VMD Tcl script that builds the backbone (N, CA, C; Angstrom):
set m [mol new atoms 507]
animate dup $m
set s [atomselect $m all]
$s set {name element resname resid chain x y z} {
  {N N MET 1 A 132.965 49.194 67.881}
  {CA C MET 1 A 133.338 49.097 69.271}
  {C C MET 1 A 133.773 47.669 69.570}
  {N N LYS 2 A 134.804 47.508 70.352}
  {CA C LYS 2 A 135.273 46.186 70.741}
  {C C LYS 2 A 134.268 45.546 71.686}
  {N N GLN 3 A 134.027 44.270 71.470}
  {CA C GLN 3 A 133.058 43.547 72.275}
  {C C GLN 3 A 133.470 43.524 73.744}
  {N N GLY 4 A 132.531 43.806 74.632}
  {CA C GLY 4 A 132.773 43.670 76.061}
  {C C GLY 4 A 133.360 44.891 76.747}
  {N N LEU 5 A 133.851 45.866 76.003}
  {CA C LEU 5 A 134.411 47.057 76.633}
  {C C LEU 5 A 133.348 48.136 76.748}
  {N N PRO 6 A 133.243 48.795 77.904}
  {CA C PRO 6 A 132.317 49.918 77.990}
  {C C PRO 6 A 132.791 51.030 77.051}
  {N N PRO 7 A 131.885 51.872 76.559}
  {CA C PRO 7 A 132.256 52.896 75.581}
  {C C PRO 7 A 133.415 53.780 75.995}
  {N N GLU 8 A 133.510 54.136 77.294}
  {CA C GLU 8 A 134.570 55.043 77.721}
  {C C GLU 8 A 135.962 54.410 77.720}
  {N N THR 9 A 136.049 53.079 77.576}
  {CA C THR 9 A 137.362 52.443 77.514}
  {C C THR 9 A 137.665 51.884 76.128}
  {N N ASP 10 A 136.781 52.069 75.174}
  {CA C ASP 10 A 136.979 51.568 73.813}
  {C C ASP 10 A 137.906 52.524 73.071}
  {N N ARG 11 A 139.162 52.124 72.904}
  {CA C ARG 11 A 140.155 53.004 72.281}
  {C C ARG 11 A 140.052 53.050 70.759}
  {N N SER 12 A 139.216 52.177 70.161}
  {CA C SER 12 A 139.063 52.230 68.706}
  {C C SER 12 A 138.042 53.276 68.292}
  {N N ALA 13 A 137.180 53.698 69.206}
  {CA C ALA 13 A 136.182 54.715 68.901}
  {C C ALA 13 A 136.818 56.096 69.020}
  {N N PRO 14 A 136.458 57.022 68.128}
  {CA C PRO 14 A 137.035 58.371 68.216}
  {C C PRO 14 A 136.478 59.129 69.418}
  {N N VAL 15 A 137.309 59.976 70.004}
  {CA C VAL 15 A 136.847 60.842 71.082}
  {C C VAL 15 A 136.166 62.044 70.442}
  {N N ARG 16 A 134.959 62.312 70.898}
  {CA C ARG 16 A 134.189 63.448 70.398}
  {C C ARG 16 A 133.702 64.258 71.597}
  {N N CYS 17 A 133.435 65.521 71.370}
  {CA C CYS 17 A 132.852 66.357 72.409}
  {C C CYS 17 A 131.340 66.221 72.299}
  {N N ARG 18 A 130.717 65.715 73.352}
  {CA C ARG 18 A 129.272 65.486 73.393}
  {C C ARG 18 A 128.641 66.411 74.434}
  {N N GLY 19 A 127.415 66.798 74.177}
  {CA C GLY 19 A 126.656 67.605 75.120}
  {C C GLY 19 A 125.836 66.729 76.036}
  {N N VAL 20 A 125.941 66.984 77.327}
  {CA C VAL 20 A 125.142 66.275 78.319}
  {C C VAL 20 A 124.280 67.313 79.018}
  {N N ARG 21 A 122.970 67.131 78.951}
  {CA C ARG 21 A 122.033 68.089 79.527}
  {C C ARG 21 A 121.521 67.606 80.882}
  {N N GLY 22 A 121.138 68.572 81.692}
  {CA C GLY 22 A 120.524 68.244 82.961}
  {C C GLY 22 A 119.843 69.453 83.556}
  {N N ALA 23 A 118.971 69.187 84.513}
  {CA C ALA 23 A 118.286 70.272 85.217}
  {C C ALA 23 A 117.813 69.757 86.565}
  {N N THR 24 A 117.675 70.693 87.477}
  {CA C THR 24 A 117.150 70.398 88.809}
  {C C THR 24 A 116.522 71.672 89.345}
  {N N THR 25 A 116.021 71.606 90.544}
  {CA C THR 25 A 115.475 72.796 91.198}
  {C C THR 25 A 116.097 72.949 92.578}
  {N N ALA 26 A 116.223 74.195 92.995}
  {CA C ALA 26 A 116.718 74.502 94.342}
  {C C ALA 26 A 115.519 74.729 95.251}
  {N N MET 27 A 115.670 74.385 96.504}
  {CA C MET 27 A 114.575 74.539 97.469}
  {C C MET 27 A 114.243 76.014 97.722}
  {N N GLU 28 A 115.284 76.872 97.630}
  {CA C GLU 28 A 115.098 78.304 97.883}
  {C C GLU 28 A 116.257 79.056 97.240}
  {N N ASN 29 A 116.147 80.372 97.208}
  {CA C ASN 29 A 117.207 81.209 96.672}
  {C C ASN 29 A 118.228 81.506 97.763}
  {N N SER 30 A 119.018 80.497 98.089}
  {CA C SER 30 A 120.111 80.683 99.045}
  {C C SER 30 A 121.357 80.028 98.463}
  {N N ARG 31 A 122.504 80.500 98.908}
  {CA C ARG 31 A 123.779 79.936 98.448}
  {C C ARG 31 A 123.810 78.427 98.686}
  {N N GLU 32 A 123.432 78.024 99.882}
  {CA C GLU 32 A 123.492 76.609 100.251}
  {C C GLU 32 A 122.562 75.769 99.382}
  {N N ALA 33 A 121.334 76.239 99.161}
  {CA C ALA 33 A 120.358 75.467 98.383}
  {C C ALA 33 A 120.784 75.340 96.920}
  {N N ILE 34 A 121.322 76.405 96.349}
  {CA C ILE 34 A 121.771 76.369 94.947}
  {C C ILE 34 A 122.958 75.429 94.791}
  {N N LEU 35 A 123.934 75.532 95.696}
  {CA C LEU 35 A 125.117 74.670 95.602}
  {C C LEU 35 A 124.778 73.215 95.856}
  {N N GLU 36 A 123.915 72.945 96.818}
  {CA C GLU 36 A 123.536 71.560 97.122}
  {C C GLU 36 A 122.819 70.925 95.938}
  {N N ALA 37 A 121.868 71.635 95.350}
  {CA C ALA 37 A 121.129 71.100 94.200}
  {C C ALA 37 A 122.051 70.893 92.998}
  {N N THR 38 A 122.967 71.827 92.777}
  {CA C THR 38 A 123.881 71.719 91.640}
  {C C THR 38 A 124.881 70.600 91.837}
  {N N ARG 39 A 125.425 70.457 93.045}
  {CA C ARG 39 A 126.345 69.342 93.313}
  {C C ARG 39 A 125.651 68.004 93.094}
  {N N GLU 40 A 124.430 67.872 93.584}
  {CA C GLU 40 A 123.680 66.638 93.388}
  {C C GLU 40 A 123.494 66.355 91.896}
  {N N LEU 41 A 123.099 67.358 91.130}
  {CA C LEU 41 A 122.890 67.197 89.689}
  {C C LEU 41 A 124.174 66.769 88.992}
  {N N LEU 42 A 125.279 67.449 89.275}
  {CA C LEU 42 A 126.548 67.112 88.631}
  {C C LEU 42 A 127.030 65.726 89.043}
  {N N PHE 43 A 126.874 65.382 90.317}
  {CA C PHE 43 A 127.271 64.054 90.789}
  {C C PHE 43 A 126.495 62.971 90.052}
  {N N VAL 44 A 125.192 63.139 89.913}
  {CA C VAL 44 A 124.375 62.132 89.231}
  {C C VAL 44 A 124.736 62.067 87.749}
  {N N ILE 45 A 124.985 63.205 87.110}
  {CA C ILE 45 A 125.413 63.210 85.703}
  {C C ILE 45 A 126.719 62.434 85.554}
  {N N MET 46 A 127.683 62.704 86.448}
  {CA C MET 46 A 128.974 62.008 86.379}
  {C C MET 46 A 128.788 60.511 86.595}
  {N N ARG 47 A 128.030 60.146 87.598}
  {CA C ARG 47 A 127.825 58.730 87.940}
  {C C ARG 47 A 127.062 57.987 86.845}
  {N N ALA 48 A 126.011 58.605 86.314}
  {CA C ALA 48 A 125.180 57.952 85.297}
  {C C ALA 48 A 125.917 57.753 83.981}
  {N N ASN 49 A 126.909 58.609 83.717}
  {CA C ASN 49 A 127.638 58.539 82.452}
  {C C ASN 49 A 129.048 57.967 82.581}
  {N N GLY 50 A 129.513 57.692 83.797}
  {CA C GLY 50 A 130.886 57.238 83.973}
  {C C GLY 50 A 131.872 58.324 83.603}
  {N N MET 51 A 131.533 59.548 83.904}
  {CA C MET 51 A 132.293 60.729 83.500}
  {C C MET 51 A 133.390 61.044 84.515}
  {N N ALA 52 A 134.560 61.410 84.024}
  {CA C ALA 52 A 135.661 61.869 84.876}
  {C C ALA 52 A 135.821 63.379 84.695}
  {N N ALA 53 A 136.145 64.077 85.765}
  {CA C ALA 53 A 136.276 65.535 85.719}
  {C C ALA 53 A 137.275 65.987 84.655}
  {N N GLU 54 A 138.355 65.238 84.460}
  {CA C GLU 54 A 139.377 65.663 83.483}
  {C C GLU 54 A 138.906 65.560 82.033}
  {N N ASP 55 A 137.769 64.907 81.793}
  {CA C ASP 55 A 137.227 64.798 80.441}
  {C C ASP 55 A 136.186 65.868 80.139}
  {N N VAL 56 A 135.891 66.727 81.108}
  {CA C VAL 56 A 134.920 67.807 80.907}
  {C C VAL 56 A 135.640 68.999 80.286}
  {N N ALA 57 A 135.175 69.404 79.096}
  {CA C ALA 57 A 135.793 70.531 78.399}
  {C C ALA 57 A 135.263 71.863 78.912}
  {N N SER 58 A 133.953 71.966 79.008}
  {CA C SER 58 A 133.339 73.199 79.486}
  {C C SER 58 A 131.916 72.917 79.937}
  {N N VAL 59 A 131.377 73.858 80.708}
  {CA C VAL 59 A 130.033 73.697 81.249}
  {C C VAL 59 A 129.345 75.057 81.220}
  {N N PHE 60 A 128.103 75.045 80.762}
  {CA C PHE 60 A 127.279 76.258 80.762}
  {C C PHE 60 A 126.097 76.023 81.691}
  {N N PHE 61 A 125.984 76.860 82.709}
  {CA C PHE 61 A 124.904 76.783 83.677}
  {C C PHE 61 A 123.946 77.943 83.430}
  {N N THR 62 A 122.655 77.683 83.578}
  {CA C THR 62 A 121.693 78.777 83.634}
  {C C THR 62 A 120.810 78.563 84.851}
  {N N THR 63 A 120.283 79.666 85.353}
  {CA C THR 63 A 119.291 79.613 86.422}
  {C C THR 63 A 118.117 80.490 86.005}
  {N N THR 64 A 116.961 80.196 86.547}
  {CA C THR 64 A 115.853 81.118 86.374}
  {C C THR 64 A 116.185 82.373 87.174}
  {N N VAL 65 A 115.560 83.490 86.813}
  {CA C VAL 65 A 115.951 84.765 87.423}
  {C C VAL 65 A 115.659 84.833 88.918}
  {N N ASP 66 A 114.870 83.887 89.433}
  {CA C ASP 66 A 114.594 83.879 90.872}
  {C C ASP 66 A 115.718 83.233 91.680}
  {N N LEU 67 A 116.768 82.766 91.009}
  {CA C LEU 67 A 117.953 82.225 91.694}
  {C C LEU 67 A 119.150 83.113 91.382}
  {N N ASN 68 A 119.623 83.829 92.391}
  {CA C ASN 68 A 120.767 84.717 92.184}
  {C C ASN 68 A 121.665 84.832 93.417}
  {N N ALA 69 A 121.518 83.908 94.369}
  {CA C ALA 69 A 122.286 83.988 95.618}
  {C C ALA 69 A 123.749 83.590 95.428}
  {N N THR 70 A 124.049 82.782 94.408}
  {CA C THR 70 A 125.428 82.406 94.098}
  {C C THR 70 A 125.466 81.830 92.694}
  {N N TYR 71 A 126.674 81.622 92.198}
  {CA C TYR 71 A 126.870 81.003 90.892}
  {C C TYR 71 A 126.831 79.481 91.031}
  {N N PRO 72 A 126.028 78.781 90.235}
  {CA C PRO 72 A 126.039 77.322 90.314}
  {C C PRO 72 A 127.384 76.723 89.884}
  {N N ALA 73 A 128.173 77.443 89.130}
  {CA C ALA 73 A 129.487 76.945 88.717}
  {C C ALA 73 A 130.397 76.655 89.908}
  {N N LEU 74 A 130.179 77.331 91.004}
  {CA C LEU 74 A 130.985 77.076 92.203}
  {C C LEU 74 A 130.857 75.613 92.630}
  {N N ALA 75 A 129.679 75.030 92.457}
  {CA C ALA 75 A 129.478 73.620 92.818}
  {C C ALA 75 A 130.377 72.714 91.983}
  {N N ALA 76 A 130.580 73.057 90.717}
  {CA C ALA 76 A 131.471 72.258 89.864}
  {C C ALA 76 A 132.905 72.342 90.374}
  {N N ARG 77 A 133.342 73.512 90.773}
  {CA C ARG 77 A 134.687 73.663 91.336}
  {C C ARG 77 A 134.800 72.845 92.622}
  {N N GLN 78 A 133.755 72.855 93.438}
  {CA C GLN 78 A 133.771 72.102 94.683}
  {C C GLN 78 A 133.888 70.602 94.438}
  {N N LEU 79 A 133.419 70.141 93.281}
  {CA C LEU 79 A 133.512 68.721 92.939}
  {C C LEU 79 A 134.807 68.387 92.190}
  {N N GLY 80 A 135.720 69.363 92.068}
  {CA C GLY 80 A 137.015 69.095 91.456}
  {C C GLY 80 A 137.126 69.434 89.987}
  {N N TRP 81 A 136.171 70.123 89.426}
  {CA C TRP 81 A 136.224 70.505 88.017}
  {C C TRP 81 A 137.028 71.806 87.896}
  {N N TYR 82 A 138.310 71.727 88.205}
  {CA C TYR 82 A 139.163 72.915 88.268}
  {C C TYR 82 A 139.587 73.434 86.906}
  {N N ASP 83 A 139.756 72.564 85.930}
  {CA C ASP 83 A 140.310 72.981 84.646}
  {C C ASP 83 A 139.267 73.211 83.564}
  {N N ALA 84 A 138.023 72.841 83.805}
  {CA C ALA 84 A 136.973 73.048 82.814}
  {C C ALA 84 A 136.584 74.524 82.777}
  {N N ALA 85 A 136.268 75.000 81.584}
  {CA C ALA 85 A 135.759 76.365 81.442}
  {C C ALA 85 A 134.292 76.370 81.882}
  {N N LEU 86 A 133.954 77.272 82.790}
  {CA C LEU 86 A 132.594 77.330 83.338}
  {C C LEU 86 A 131.985 78.697 83.073}
  {N N MET 87 A 130.687 78.710 82.780}
  {CA C MET 87 A 129.991 79.971 82.551}
  {C C MET 87 A 128.569 79.861 83.090}
  {N N CYS 88 A 128.085 80.966 83.645}
  {CA C CYS 88 A 126.722 81.010 84.174}
  {C C CYS 88 A 125.935 82.123 83.491}
  {N N GLY 89 A 124.640 81.931 83.405}
  {CA C GLY 89 A 123.744 82.945 82.859}
  {C C GLY 89 A 122.340 82.698 83.363}
  {N N HIS 90 A 121.430 83.594 82.996}
  {CA C HIS 90 A 120.028 83.414 83.362}
  {C C HIS 90 A 119.263 82.856 82.176}
  {N N GLU 91 A 118.295 82.049 82.483}
  {CA C GLU 91 A 117.402 81.429 81.506}
  {C C GLU 91 A 116.406 82.481 81.006}
  {N N MET 92 A 115.856 82.248 79.830}
  {CA C MET 92 A 114.792 83.120 79.325}
  {C C MET 92 A 113.638 83.153 80.318}
  {N N GLN 93 A 112.960 84.276 80.391}
  {CA C GLN 93 A 111.789 84.401 81.260}
  {C C GLN 93 A 110.542 84.041 80.450}
  {N N VAL 94 A 110.123 82.810 80.572}
  {CA C VAL 94 A 108.959 82.317 79.848}
  {C C VAL 94 A 107.792 82.249 80.833}
  {N N PRO 95 A 106.641 82.809 80.457}
  {CA C PRO 95 A 105.495 82.767 81.378}
  {C C PRO 95 A 105.151 81.330 81.792}
  {N N ASP 96 A 104.842 81.153 83.068}
  {CA C ASP 96 A 104.434 79.864 83.646}
  {C C ASP 96 A 105.511 78.779 83.561}
  {N N SER 97 A 106.779 79.185 83.429}
  {CA C SER 97 A 107.852 78.179 83.392}
  {C C SER 97 A 108.214 77.755 84.814}
  {N N LEU 98 A 108.955 76.678 84.911}
  {CA C LEU 98 A 109.376 76.128 86.196}
  {C C LEU 98 A 110.287 77.104 86.929}
  {N N GLY 99 A 109.978 77.391 88.169}
  {CA C GLY 99 A 110.771 78.321 88.973}
  {C C GLY 99 A 111.912 77.627 89.701}
  {N N ARG 100 A 112.865 78.440 90.194}
  {CA C ARG 100 A 114.037 77.979 90.958}
  {C C ARG 100 A 114.767 76.848 90.236}
  {N N CYS 101 A 114.885 76.972 88.929}
  {CA C CYS 101 A 115.450 75.902 88.104}
  {C C CYS 101 A 116.899 76.194 87.726}
  {N N ILE 102 A 117.723 75.183 87.850}
  {CA C ILE 102 A 119.137 75.231 87.455}
  {C C ILE 102 A 119.291 74.268 86.287}
  {N N ARG 103 A 119.793 74.772 85.164}
  {CA C ARG 103 A 120.023 73.923 83.991}
  {C C ARG 103 A 121.520 73.880 83.716}
  {N N VAL 104 A 121.955 72.788 83.087}
  {CA C VAL 104 A 123.370 72.636 82.779}
  {C C VAL 104 A 123.532 71.984 81.409}
  {N N LEU 105 A 124.563 72.422 80.705}
  {CA C LEU 105 A 125.006 71.777 79.474}
  {C C LEU 105 A 126.499 71.507 79.646}
  {N N VAL 106 A 126.838 70.225 79.771}
  {CA C VAL 106 A 128.221 69.804 79.967}
  {C C VAL 106 A 128.785 69.383 78.605}
  {N N HIS 107 A 129.916 69.955 78.219}
  {CA C HIS 107 A 130.625 69.528 77.007}
  {C C HIS 107 A 131.672 68.512 77.443}
  {N N TRP 108 A 131.466 67.248 77.039}
  {CA C TRP 108 A 132.226 66.117 77.557}
  {C C TRP 108 A 132.971 65.406 76.439}
  {N N ASN 109 A 134.278 65.247 76.600}
  {CA C ASN 109 A 135.107 64.498 75.651}
  {C C ASN 109 A 134.975 63.015 75.965}
  {N N THR 110 A 134.393 62.258 75.027}
  {CA C THR 110 A 134.073 60.862 75.281}
  {C C THR 110 A 134.067 60.056 73.985}
  {N N THR 111 A 134.156 58.752 74.139}
  {CA C THR 111 A 134.016 57.854 72.997}
  {C C THR 111 A 132.572 57.383 72.847}
  {N N ARG 112 A 131.709 57.766 73.753}
  {CA C ARG 112 A 130.312 57.340 73.689}
  {C C ARG 112 A 129.579 57.998 72.523}
  {N N SER 113 A 128.606 57.277 72.010}
  {CA C SER 113 A 127.755 57.839 70.957}
  {C C SER 113 A 126.687 58.716 71.611}
  {N N MET 114 A 126.020 59.517 70.805}
  {CA C MET 114 A 124.975 60.393 71.337}
  {C C MET 114 A 123.857 59.592 72.001}
  {N N LYS 115 A 123.555 58.424 71.472}
  {CA C LYS 115 A 122.484 57.596 72.037}
  {C C LYS 115 A 122.866 56.993 73.393}
  {N N GLU 116 A 124.151 56.954 73.698}
  {CA C GLU 116 A 124.614 56.380 74.964}
  {C C GLU 116 A 124.705 57.407 76.097}
  {N N ILE 117 A 124.496 58.668 75.785}
  {CA C ILE 117 A 124.575 59.728 76.784}
  {C C ILE 117 A 123.320 59.694 77.656}
  {N N VAL 118 A 123.512 59.823 78.969}
  {CA C VAL 118 A 122.393 59.878 79.907}
  {C C VAL 118 A 122.216 61.330 80.336}
  {N N HIS 119 A 121.087 61.918 79.954}
  {CA C HIS 119 A 120.728 63.273 80.370}
  {C C HIS 119 A 119.934 63.144 81.668}
  {N N VAL 120 A 120.157 64.055 82.604}
  {CA C VAL 120 A 119.636 63.896 83.967}
  {C C VAL 120 A 118.720 65.063 84.339}
  {N N TYR 121 A 117.519 64.730 84.756}
  {CA C TYR 121 A 116.540 65.713 85.230}
  {C C TYR 121 A 116.051 65.262 86.594}
  {N N LEU 122 A 116.297 66.100 87.607}
  {CA C LEU 122 A 116.001 65.752 88.993}
  {C C LEU 122 A 114.954 66.687 89.590}
  {N N ARG 123 A 114.424 66.250 90.711}
  {CA C ARG 123 A 113.476 67.037 91.508}
  {C C ARG 123 A 112.308 67.494 90.626}
  {N N GLU 124 A 111.900 68.748 90.761}
  {CA C GLU 124 A 110.779 69.262 89.975}
  {C C GLU 124 A 111.111 69.377 88.492}
  {N N ALA 125 A 112.383 69.373 88.148}
  {CA C ALA 125 A 112.792 69.486 86.743}
  {C C ALA 125 A 112.479 68.225 85.936}
  {N N LYS 126 A 112.102 67.143 86.602}
  {CA C LYS 126 A 111.685 65.942 85.863}
  {C C LYS 126 A 110.536 66.264 84.914}
  {N N SER 127 A 109.740 67.249 85.266}
  {CA C SER 127 A 108.604 67.628 84.422}
  {C C SER 127 A 109.042 68.247 83.094}
  {N N LEU 128 A 110.282 68.716 83.020}
  {CA C LEU 128 A 110.782 69.322 81.779}
  {C C LEU 128 A 111.019 68.286 80.692}
  {N N ARG 129 A 111.358 67.077 81.090}
  {CA C ARG 129 A 111.668 66.009 80.132}
  {C C ARG 129 A 110.992 64.718 80.556}
  {N N PRO 130 A 109.706 64.580 80.272}
  {CA C PRO 130 A 109.015 63.358 80.699}
  {C C PRO 130 A 109.591 62.091 80.076}
  {N N ASP 131 A 110.331 62.237 78.974}
  {CA C ASP 131 A 110.964 61.068 78.346}
  {C C ASP 131 A 112.216 60.629 79.086}
  {N N ARG 132 A 112.671 61.380 80.087}
  {CA C ARG 132 A 113.902 61.066 80.813}
  {C C ARG 132 A 113.640 60.608 82.242}
  {N N LYS 133 A 112.466 60.093 82.522}
  {CA C LYS 133 A 112.131 59.702 83.893}
  {C C LYS 133 A 112.729 58.373 84.300}
  {N N THR 134 A 113.290 57.637 83.380}
  {CA C THR 134 A 113.812 56.314 83.710}
  {C C THR 134 A 115.327 56.348 83.805}
  {N N LEU 135 A 115.841 57.119 84.728}
  {CA C LEU 135 A 117.283 57.197 84.959}
  {C C LEU 135 A 117.746 55.984 85.746}
  {N N PRO 136 A 119.003 55.603 85.569}
  {CA C PRO 136 A 119.519 54.530 86.414}
  {C C PRO 136 A 119.465 54.966 87.881}
  {N N GLU 137 A 119.044 54.063 88.728}
  {CA C GLU 137 A 118.937 54.381 90.145}
  {C C GLU 137 A 120.319 54.536 90.771}
  {N N ILE 138 A 120.506 55.624 91.505}
  {CA C ILE 138 A 121.710 55.846 92.297}
  {C C ILE 138 A 121.225 56.060 93.719}
  {N N PRO 139 A 121.579 55.163 94.611}
  {CA C PRO 139 A 121.068 55.280 95.983}
  {C C PRO 139 A 121.436 56.622 96.611}
  {N N LEU 140 A 120.469 57.221 97.289}
  {CA C LEU 140 A 120.695 58.490 97.964}
  {C C LEU 140 A 121.855 58.384 98.947}
  {N N GLU 141 A 122.030 57.223 99.558}
  {CA C GLU 141 A 123.131 57.024 100.505}
  {C C GLU 141 A 124.485 57.223 99.817}
  {N N GLU 142 A 124.588 56.812 98.553}
  {CA C GLU 142 A 125.845 56.980 97.813}
  {C C GLU 142 A 126.133 58.458 97.564}
  {N N ILE 143 A 125.115 59.220 97.212}
  {CA C ILE 143 A 125.281 60.655 96.994}
  {C C ILE 143 A 125.655 61.330 98.308}
  {N N GLU 144 A 124.940 60.997 99.375}
  {CA C GLU 144 A 125.225 61.595 100.674}
  {C C GLU 144 A 126.624 61.233 101.160}
  {N N ALA 145 A 127.048 59.991 100.942}
  {CA C ALA 145 A 128.391 59.564 101.366}
  {C C ALA 145 A 129.461 60.333 100.609}
  {N N ALA 146 A 129.258 60.527 99.329}
  {CA C ALA 146 A 130.231 61.285 98.528}
  {C C ALA 146 A 130.311 62.730 99.017}
  {N N ALA 147 A 129.174 63.329 99.295}
  {CA C ALA 147 A 129.152 64.719 99.754}
  {C C ALA 147 A 129.730 64.852 101.165}
  {N N ARG 148 A 129.539 63.835 102.002}
  {CA C ARG 148 A 130.020 63.875 103.388}
  {C C ARG 148 A 131.546 63.933 103.440}
  {N N ASN 149 A 132.220 63.377 102.455}
  {CA C ASN 149 A 133.679 63.330 102.454}
  {C C ASN 149 A 134.322 64.592 101.904}
  {N N ILE 150 A 133.528 65.565 101.526}
  {CA C ILE 150 A 134.059 66.796 100.952}
  {C C ILE 150 A 133.886 67.929 101.954}
  {N N ASP 151 A 134.975 68.594 102.284}
  {CA C ASP 151 A 134.909 69.775 103.135}
  {C C ASP 151 A 134.781 70.986 102.217}
  {N N PHE 152 A 133.558 71.371 101.911}
  {CA C PHE 152 A 133.304 72.425 100.938}
  {C C PHE 152 A 133.850 73.777 101.396}
  {N N ASN 153 A 133.946 73.995 102.685}
  {CA C ASN 153 A 134.464 75.268 103.197}
  {C C ASN 153 A 135.976 75.368 103.062}
  {N N ALA 154 A 136.659 74.226 102.967}
  {CA C ALA 154 A 138.118 74.241 102.921}
  {C C ALA 154 A 138.667 74.323 101.488}
  {N N LEU 155 A 137.804 74.333 100.511}
  {CA C LEU 155 A 138.282 74.379 99.125}
  {C C LEU 155 A 138.908 75.733 98.832}
  {N N ALA 156 A 139.974 75.728 98.046}
  {CA C ALA 156 A 140.747 76.945 97.788}
  {C C ALA 156 A 140.025 77.909 96.851}
  {N N PHE 157 A 139.099 77.439 96.033}
  {CA C PHE 157 A 138.451 78.309 95.058}
  {C C PHE 157 A 137.568 79.332 95.758}
  {N N ASP 158 A 137.710 80.596 95.385}
  {CA C ASP 158 A 136.909 81.668 95.947}
  {C C ASP 158 A 136.177 82.364 94.797}
  {N N PRO 159 A 134.837 82.330 94.772}
  {CA C PRO 159 A 134.104 82.929 93.660}
  {C C PRO 159 A 134.279 84.434 93.556}
  {N N ASN 160 A 134.767 85.077 94.628}
  {CA C ASN 160 A 135.010 86.517 94.596}
  {C C ASN 160 A 136.379 86.856 94.030}
  {N N GLY 161 A 137.188 85.847 93.756}
  {CA C GLY 161 A 138.494 86.079 93.159}
  {C C GLY 161 A 139.610 86.338 94.139}
  {N N ASP 162 A 139.335 86.266 95.429}
  {CA C ASP 162 A 140.383 86.466 96.424}
  {C C ASP 162 A 141.277 85.243 96.457}
  {N N ILE 163 A 142.586 85.427 96.282}
  {CA C ILE 163 A 143.497 84.278 96.255}
  {C C ILE 163 A 144.193 84.058 97.579}
  {N N GLY 164 A 144.045 84.939 98.506}
  {CA C GLY 164 A 144.650 84.755 99.835}
  {C C GLY 164 A 146.151 84.927 99.836}
  {N N ASP 165 A 146.752 84.719 100.996}
  {CA C ASP 165 A 148.189 84.921 101.169}
  {C C ASP 165 A 149.018 83.937 100.364}
  {N N GLU 166 A 148.565 82.679 100.234}
  {CA C GLU 166 A 149.372 81.658 99.556}
  {C C GLU 166 A 149.569 82.007 98.079}
  {N N GLY 167 A 148.566 82.568 97.428}
  {CA C GLY 167 A 148.645 82.836 95.993}
  {C C GLY 167 A 149.403 84.084 95.631}
  {N N GLN 168 A 149.850 84.863 96.631}
  {CA C GLN 168 A 150.525 86.126 96.347}
  {C C GLN 168 A 152.028 86.024 96.456}
  {N N LYS 169 A 152.550 84.813 96.569}
  {CA C LYS 169 A 154.007 84.630 96.712}
  {C C LYS 169 A 154.689 84.776 95.385}
}
mol reanalyze $m
mol bondsrecalc $m
mol representation Tube
mol addrep $m
């Protein structure tokens, strides 16, 4: 790696697809709670890793079976991840496991090494990875400011597949 350049700008390092893991919990089984928790998780993953949406190859989301009000992948679309392949599924039902949990595996094209990847565990999901409790601090005001500038209702993506009048021309 060239001295002084952050890994994502080091053009001598090969680009590899790396897995970035994360998890969080939703306050309840509602569309709003699932999307809010997932947007927060993805925002922190992007911020902690210096990740750009165009470098995301694909994302696999799982939820515990007690979360089924909406697809967490919709939150990725709301954050501009339009071209990444997204998939959702349910997590294994393990006795006494953490409830209302959303997990993510992001496949990210990057020059960073595996040791440089920041995996993110938020809210009650911090208990899943006690070795990951020392995340870089991102002020809540920064997350809230980013979310405040997004009109989530005006986004063109419809999880039901309806394309509206504009897409039928």
